[in-house]
KOLTOR-63143 format. One record per residue: residue in three letters; x, y, z of N, C-alpha, C in turn; residue number from 1. Coordinates in nm, 2 decimals. Example, Ala and Ser with C-alpha at 12.3 -4.5 7.8 and 13.67 -1.06 7.14 Angstrom:
  drense     n.X     n.Y     n.Z    ca.X    ca.Y    ca.Z     c.X     c.Y     c.Z  rolum
     ALA    1.32   -0.57    0.78    1.23   -0.45    0.78    1.32   -0.33    0.78      1
     SER    1.28   -0.22    0.71    1.37   -0.11    0.71    1.29    0.00    0.79      2
END
This chain:
  drense     n.X     n.Y     n.Z    ca.X    ca.Y    ca.Z     c.X     c.Y     c.Z  rolum
     MET    0.08   -0.12    0.00    0.00    0.00    0.00    0.09    0.12    0.00      1
     PRO    0.06    0.23   -0.08    0.14    0.35   -0.09    0.15    0.41    0.05      2
     GLY    0.27    0.46    0.09    0.28    0.53    0.22    0.30    0.43    0.33      3
     SER    0.31    0.30    0.31    0.32    0.21    0.42    0.47    0.21    0.47      4
     LEU    0.49    0.20    0.60    0.62    0.21    0.66    0.65    0.07    0.71      5
     PRO    0.78    0.03    0.71    0.83   -0.09    0.78    0.81   -0.08    0.93      6
     PRO    0.82   -0.18    1.00    0.81   -0.17    1.15    0.90   -0.07    1.21      7
     LEU    1.03   -0.06    1.16    1.12    0.04    1.21    1.20    0.11    1.10      8
     THR    1.20    0.24    1.10    1.27    0.32    1.01    1.37    0.41    1.10      9
     LEU    1.49    0.41    1.06    1.59    0.50    1.12    1.63    0.61    1.02     10
     VAL    1.61    0.74    1.07    1.65    0.85    0.99    1.77    0.92    1.07     11
     VAL    1.88    0.92    1.01    2.01    0.97    1.07    2.07    1.08    0.99     12
     GLY    2.13    1.17    1.06    2.20    1.28    0.99    2.26    1.37    1.09     13
     GLY    2.33    1.47    1.04    2.40    1.57    1.13    2.30    1.67    1.18     14
     ALA    2.35    1.76    1.27    2.26    1.87    1.32    2.22    1.96    1.21     15
     ARG    2.09    1.99    1.21    2.03    2.08    1.11    2.04    2.03    0.97     16
     SER    2.04    1.89    0.95    2.05    1.83    0.82    1.92    1.82    0.75     17
     GLY    1.81    1.84    0.83    1.67    1.82    0.77    1.61    1.68    0.80     18
     LYS    1.68    1.61    0.89    1.63    1.47    0.92    1.50    1.47    0.99     19
     SER    1.47    1.56    1.08    1.34    1.56    1.15    1.23    1.59    1.06     20
     ALA    1.25    1.69    0.97    1.15    1.73    0.87    1.12    1.61    0.78     21
     PHE    1.23    1.54    0.74    1.21    1.43    0.65    1.13    1.32    0.72     22
     ALA    1.17    1.29    0.85    1.10    1.19    0.93    0.95    1.22    0.95     23
     GLU    0.92    1.35    0.98    0.78    1.39    0.99    0.71    1.37    0.86     24
     GLY    0.77    1.39    0.75    0.71    1.37    0.62    0.68    1.22    0.59     25
     LEU    0.77    1.14    0.63    0.74    0.99    0.62    0.62    0.95    0.70     26
     VAL    0.61    1.00    0.82    0.50    0.96    0.91    0.37    1.02    0.85     27
     THR    0.37    1.15    0.81    0.25    1.21    0.75    0.20    1.14    0.63     28
     ALA    0.30    1.10    0.54    0.26    1.03    0.42    0.20    0.89    0.44     29
     SER    0.22    0.84    0.56    0.16    0.71    0.59    0.01    0.71    0.61     30
     ALA   -0.04    0.83    0.62   -0.19    0.85    0.63   -0.25    0.78    0.75     31
     ARG   -0.17    0.76    0.86   -0.21    0.71    0.98   -0.22    0.82    1.09     32
     PRO   -0.30    0.80    1.19   -0.29    0.89    1.31   -0.14    0.90    1.35     33
     ARG   -0.10    1.02    1.39    0.04    1.04    1.42    0.07    1.06    1.57     34
     ARG    0.17    0.98    1.62    0.21    1.00    1.76    0.36    1.04    1.75     35
     TYR    0.39    1.15    1.82    0.52    1.21    1.83    0.57    1.18    1.97     36
     ILE    0.68    1.11    1.98    0.74    1.09    2.12    0.87    1.17    2.12     37
     ALA    0.86    1.27    2.21    0.97    1.37    2.22    1.06    1.33    2.34     38
     THR    1.19    1.34    2.32    1.29    1.31    2.42    1.37    1.42    2.48     39
     ALA    1.34    1.54    2.43    1.41    1.66    2.47    1.37    1.70    2.61     40
     GLU    1.46    1.75    2.69    1.43    1.81    2.82    1.45    1.96    2.82     41
     PRO    1.36    2.04    2.86    1.37    2.19    2.86    1.45    2.24    2.98     42
     HIS    1.58    2.23    2.97    1.67    2.27    3.09    1.69    2.42    3.09     43
     ASP    1.67    2.49    2.97    1.70    2.63    2.97    1.60    2.70    2.88     44
     ASP    1.60    2.83    2.87    1.50    2.91    2.79    1.52    2.88    2.64     45
     GLU    1.64    2.86    2.60    1.66    2.83    2.45    1.60    2.70    2.42     46
     MET    1.62    2.60    2.50    1.56    2.47    2.47    1.41    2.47    2.48     47
     ARG    1.35    2.54    2.58    1.21    2.56    2.59    1.15    2.62    2.46     48
     ASP    1.22    2.73    2.41    1.18    2.79    2.29    1.19    2.70    2.17     49
     ARG    1.29    2.62    2.16    1.31    2.52    2.05    1.20    2.42    2.05     50
     ILE    1.17    2.37    2.17    1.06    2.27    2.18    0.93    2.33    2.14     51
     ALA    0.90    2.45    2.19    0.77    2.52    2.15    0.76    2.54    2.00     52
     ARG    0.87    2.58    1.94    0.88    2.60    1.79    0.85    2.47    1.72     53
     HIS    0.91    2.36    1.76    0.89    2.23    1.70    0.75    2.19    1.71     54
     ARG    0.69    2.20    1.83    0.55    2.16    1.85    0.46    2.25    1.76     55
     SER    0.48    2.38    1.76    0.40    2.47    1.67    0.41    2.43    1.52     56
     ASP    0.54    2.40    1.48    0.56    2.36    1.34    0.48    2.24    1.30     57
     ARG    0.47    2.14    1.40    0.40    2.01    1.37    0.25    2.03    1.36     58
     GLY    0.20    2.13    1.43    0.06    2.15    1.42   -0.02    2.06    1.52     59
     THR   -0.15    2.05    1.51   -0.23    1.98    1.60   -0.27    1.84    1.56     60
     ALA   -0.22    1.80    1.44   -0.25    1.66    1.39   -0.17    1.55    1.46     61
     TRP   -0.08    1.59    1.55    0.00    1.49    1.62   -0.04    1.48    1.77     62
     THR   -0.03    1.36    1.82   -0.04    1.34    1.96    0.10    1.34    2.01     63
     THR    0.13    1.43    2.11    0.27    1.44    2.16    0.28    1.37    2.29     64
     VAL    0.38    1.29    2.31    0.41    1.23    2.43    0.56    1.27    2.47     65
     GLU    0.58    1.32    2.59    0.71    1.35    2.64    0.77    1.23    2.71     66
     ALA    0.88    1.19    2.66    0.95    1.07    2.72    1.10    1.08    2.71     67
     PRO    1.15    1.17    2.79    1.30    1.19    2.79    1.38    1.07    2.84     68
     LEU    1.32    0.99    2.92    1.39    0.87    2.97    1.31    0.74    2.94     69
     ALA    1.18    0.75    2.96    1.09    0.63    2.96    1.04    0.61    2.81     70
     LEU    1.13    0.60    2.72    1.10    0.58    2.58    1.03    0.44    2.56     71
     ALA    1.08    0.34    2.63    1.02    0.20    2.61    0.88    0.20    2.65     72
     ALA    0.85    0.27    2.76    0.71    0.27    2.81    0.62    0.35    2.71     73
     ALA    0.67    0.46    2.66    0.60    0.54    2.56    0.57    0.46    2.43     74
     LEU    0.66    0.38    2.39    0.64    0.30    2.27    0.54    0.19    2.30     75
     ALA    0.53    0.14    2.42    0.44    0.04    2.45    0.29    0.09    2.45     76
     GLU    0.28    0.22    2.46    0.14    0.28    2.46    0.09    0.31    2.32     77
     ALA    0.18    0.29    2.22    0.13    0.32    2.08    0.03    0.22    2.04     78
     ARG   -0.06    0.27    1.95   -0.17    0.18    1.90   -0.14    0.14    1.76     79
     PRO   -0.18    0.02    1.73   -0.14   -0.04    1.60   -0.18    0.05    1.48     80
     GLU   -0.29    0.12    1.49   -0.33    0.20    1.37   -0.25    0.33    1.36     81
     GLU   -0.17    0.37    1.45   -0.09    0.49    1.45    0.04    0.47    1.37     82
     ALA    0.11    0.58    1.34    0.25    0.58    1.30    0.32    0.66    1.41     83
     VAL    0.44    0.61    1.45    0.51    0.68    1.56    0.64    0.74    1.51     84
     LEU    0.66    0.86    1.56    0.79    0.93    1.54    0.86    0.95    1.67     85
     VAL    0.98    0.90    1.68    1.06    0.93    1.80    1.17    1.03    1.76     86
     ASP    1.17    1.14    1.83    1.27    1.25    1.80    1.32    1.30    1.93     87
     CYS    1.44    1.26    1.97    1.53    1.18    1.89    1.61    1.08    1.99     88
     ALA    1.67    0.98    1.93    1.75    0.88    2.00    1.87    0.95    2.06     89
     THR    1.92    1.06    2.00    2.04    1.12    2.05    2.01    1.19    2.19     90
     LEU    1.90    1.26    2.20    1.87    1.32    2.33    1.83    1.22    2.43     91
     TRP    1.77    1.11    2.39    1.73    1.00    2.48    1.86    0.94    2.54     92
     LEU    1.96    0.92    2.45    2.09    0.86    2.50    2.16    0.96    2.59     93
     THR    2.16    1.09    2.56    2.22    1.19    2.64    2.16    1.20    2.78     94
     ASN    2.03    1.19    2.78    1.95    1.19    2.91    2.00    1.08    3.00     95
     HIS    2.01    0.96    2.94    2.05    0.84    3.02    2.20    0.85    3.06     96
     LEU    2.28    0.90    2.97    2.42    0.91    3.00    2.44    1.01    3.12     97
     LEU    2.38    1.12    3.11    2.39    1.22    3.22    2.33    1.18    3.35     98
     ALA    2.23    1.09    3.34    2.17    1.04    3.46    2.25    0.92    3.52     99
     ASP    2.36    0.88    3.45    2.45    0.78    3.49    2.38    0.64    3.49    100
     HIS    2.29    0.62    3.40    2.22    0.49    3.39    2.31    0.39    3.31    101
     ASP    2.28    0.27    3.32    2.35    0.16    3.25    2.30    0.17    3.10    102
     LEU    2.39    0.22    3.01    2.34    0.24    2.88    2.32    0.10    2.80    103
     GLY    2.39    0.00    2.84    2.36   -0.13    2.78    2.22   -0.18    2.82    104
     VAL    2.18   -0.17    2.94    2.05   -0.21    2.98    1.94   -0.12    2.92    105
     GLU    1.97    0.01    2.91    1.87    0.10    2.85    1.85    0.08    2.70    106
     THR    1.96    0.05    2.64    1.96    0.02    2.49    1.89   -0.11    2.46    107
     ALA    1.91   -0.21    2.54    1.84   -0.34    2.53    1.69   -0.32    2.55    108
     ARG    1.66   -0.24    2.65    1.52   -0.21    2.68    1.45   -0.14    2.56    109
     LEU    1.52   -0.04    2.50    1.47    0.03    2.38    1.45   -0.06    2.26    110
     LEU    1.55   -0.14    2.24    1.54   -0.23    2.12    1.43   -0.33    2.14    111
     ALA    1.41   -0.38    2.26    1.30   -0.47    2.28    1.16   -0.40    2.26    112
     ALA    1.16   -0.28    2.31    1.03   -0.20    2.30    1.00   -0.17    2.15    113
     LEU    1.11   -0.14    2.07    1.09   -0.11    1.93    1.04   -0.24    1.86    114
     ALA    1.10   -0.35    1.89    1.05   -0.48    1.83    0.91   -0.51    1.87    115
     ALA    0.87   -0.48    1.99    0.73   -0.51    2.03    0.63   -0.40    2.00    116
     CYS    0.67   -0.29    1.95    0.58   -0.18    1.93    0.48   -0.22    1.82    117
     PRO    0.35   -0.20    1.85    0.25   -0.24    1.75    0.23   -0.15    1.63    118
     ALA    0.29   -0.03    1.63    0.28    0.07    1.53    0.42    0.08    1.45    119
     PRO    0.41    0.11    1.32    0.54    0.14    1.26    0.60    0.26    1.32    120
     THR    0.73    0.26    1.34    0.80    0.36    1.41    0.92    0.42    1.33    121
     VAL    0.93    0.55    1.33    1.04    0.62    1.27    1.12    0.68    1.38    122
     ILE    1.24    0.65    1.39    1.33    0.71    1.49    1.44    0.80    1.43    123
     VAL    1.45    0.92    1.48    1.55    1.01    1.44    1.67    1.00    1.53    124
     SER    1.79    1.01    1.47    1.92    1.01    1.54    2.02    1.09    1.48    125
     ASN    2.11    1.14    1.56    2.22    1.22    1.50    2.34    1.14    1.47    126
     GLU    2.41    1.17    1.36    2.53    1.11    1.32    2.64    1.20    1.38    127
     THR    2.71    1.15    1.48    2.81    1.23    1.56    2.95    1.19    1.53    128
     GLY    2.97    1.09    1.45    3.11    1.04    1.43    3.19    1.10    1.32    129
     TRP    3.14    1.20    1.25    3.21    1.26    1.14    3.29    1.38    1.18    130
     GLY    3.29    1.42    1.30    3.36    1.53    1.35    3.50    1.49    1.40    131
     ILE    3.56    1.59    1.47    3.69    1.57    1.53    3.67    1.48    1.66    132
     VAL    3.78    1.42    1.70    3.78    1.35    1.83    3.76    1.45    1.94    133
     PRO    3.66    1.44    2.02    3.64    1.53    2.13    3.75    1.53    2.23    134
     GLU    3.77    1.64    2.30    3.88    1.66    2.39    3.86    1.60    2.53    135
     ASN    3.74    1.57    2.56    3.72    1.52    2.70    3.65    1.38    2.70    136
     ALA    3.67    1.31    2.81    3.63    1.17    2.81    3.47    1.15    2.80    137
     LEU    3.40    1.25    2.86    3.25    1.23    2.85    3.20    1.25    2.71    138
     ALA    3.26    1.35    2.64    3.22    1.37    2.50    3.26    1.25    2.41    139
     ARG    3.38    1.20    2.44    3.42    1.08    2.36    3.33    0.96    2.39    140
     ARG    3.30    0.94    2.51    3.21    0.83    2.55    3.07    0.85    2.48    141
     PHE    3.02    0.97    2.48    2.89    1.00    2.42    2.90    0.96    2.27    142
     ARG    3.01    1.02    2.20    3.02    0.99    2.06    3.03    0.84    2.03    143
     ASP    3.10    0.77    2.11    3.11    0.62    2.09    2.98    0.55    2.11    144
     GLU    2.91    0.59    2.22    2.78    0.53    2.25    2.68    0.56    2.14    145
     GLN    2.68    0.68    2.10    2.59    0.72    1.99    2.61    0.64    1.86    146
     GLY    2.74    0.62    1.83    2.77    0.54    1.71    2.72    0.40    1.73    147
     ARG    2.74    0.34    1.85    2.70    0.20    1.87    2.55    0.19    1.86    148
     LEU    2.48    0.29    1.92    2.33    0.29    1.92    2.28    0.30    1.78    149
     ASN    2.34    0.39    1.70    2.30    0.40    1.56    2.32    0.27    1.48    150
     GLN    2.43    0.20    1.51    2.45    0.08    1.44    2.35   -0.03    1.48    151
     ARG    2.31   -0.03    1.60    2.21   -0.13    1.65    2.08   -0.10    1.59    152
     LEU    2.04    0.03    1.59    1.91    0.07    1.53    1.91    0.04    1.38    153
     ALA    2.02    0.07    1.31    2.03    0.04    1.17    2.02   -0.11    1.14    154
     ALA    2.08   -0.19    1.22    2.08   -0.34    1.20    1.93   -0.39    1.20    155
     VAL    1.85   -0.34    1.29    1.71   -0.39    1.30    1.61   -0.31    1.22    156
     GLY    1.65   -0.20    1.17    1.55   -0.12    1.09    1.53   -0.18    0.95    157
     GLY    1.41   -0.17    0.90    1.38   -0.21    0.77    1.41   -0.11    0.66    158
     LEU    1.41    0.02    0.71    1.45    0.13    0.62    1.54    0.22    0.70    159
     VAL    1.66    0.25    0.64    1.76    0.34    0.70    1.79    0.45    0.60    160
     VAL    1.77    0.57    0.64    1.79    0.69    0.55    1.88    0.79    0.62    161
     THR    1.98    0.84    0.55    2.06    0.95    0.60    2.01    1.07    0.53    162
     VAL    2.02    1.18    0.60    1.98    1.31    0.54    2.10    1.41    0.55    163
     ILE    2.14    1.46    0.44    2.25    1.55    0.44    2.20    1.68    0.36    164
     ALA    2.21    1.79    0.42    2.17    1.92    0.35    2.03    1.91    0.30    165
     GLY    1.94    1.84    0.37    1.80    1.83    0.34    1.77    1.73    0.23    166
     LEU    1.88    1.65    0.19    1.86    1.55    0.08    1.87    1.41    0.14    167
     PRO    1.76    1.33    0.13    1.77    1.20    0.18    1.84    1.10    0.09    168
     MET    1.92    1.01    0.15    1.98    0.90    0.08    1.95    0.77    0.15    169
     VAL    1.89    0.68    0.08    1.85    0.55    0.14    1.97    0.46    0.15    170
     LEU    2.00    0.42    0.27    2.11    0.33    0.30    2.07    0.18    0.30    171
     LYS    1.94    0.16    0.34    1.89    0.02    0.35    1.74    0.03    0.33    172
     GLY    1.68   -0.07    0.25    1.54   -0.07    0.23    1.50    0.02    0.11    173
     ARG    1.37    0.04    0.11    1.31    0.13    0.00    1.21    0.23    0.06    174
     LEU    1.21    0.35    0.01    1.12    0.45    0.06    0.97    0.40    0.02    175
     PRO    0.88    0.43    0.11    0.74    0.39    0.08    0.68    0.48   -0.03    176
END
């Protein structure tokens, strides 16, 4: 059926690459009710403004769920008739890293939740490995963990797309 999504789609790209807009377009084109699972935490005024702008840009056709840490639980609440957008895995990982949670356990929990999710899911993630080697241990750990998470998501995704300068390139699968 036109616009049908695989059970899991990964959309990956750099900051301001257009990945979120592309992912939103995939979900919208599916012609299903839309569930947006947000992982950002509004720690400062700039982030609060950014979150408000994103919500406003999406409009009212989306059901928004805030899940900065409890992403697995939020995925479990999805309904089979919906299409789910998770934006984004990078902030989710950051939240767990800064909370000093066991990232192996949390990643396993996320992957199990994605496999069990009754709705097709599009997950957005940042590609952080193309830059310079960070100067501090926390930043290097984050970059390494993000790379590992992206690999695991790509391995189980039926569709993997990278977005560069607003242009999508299919790495795995076929666009609906």
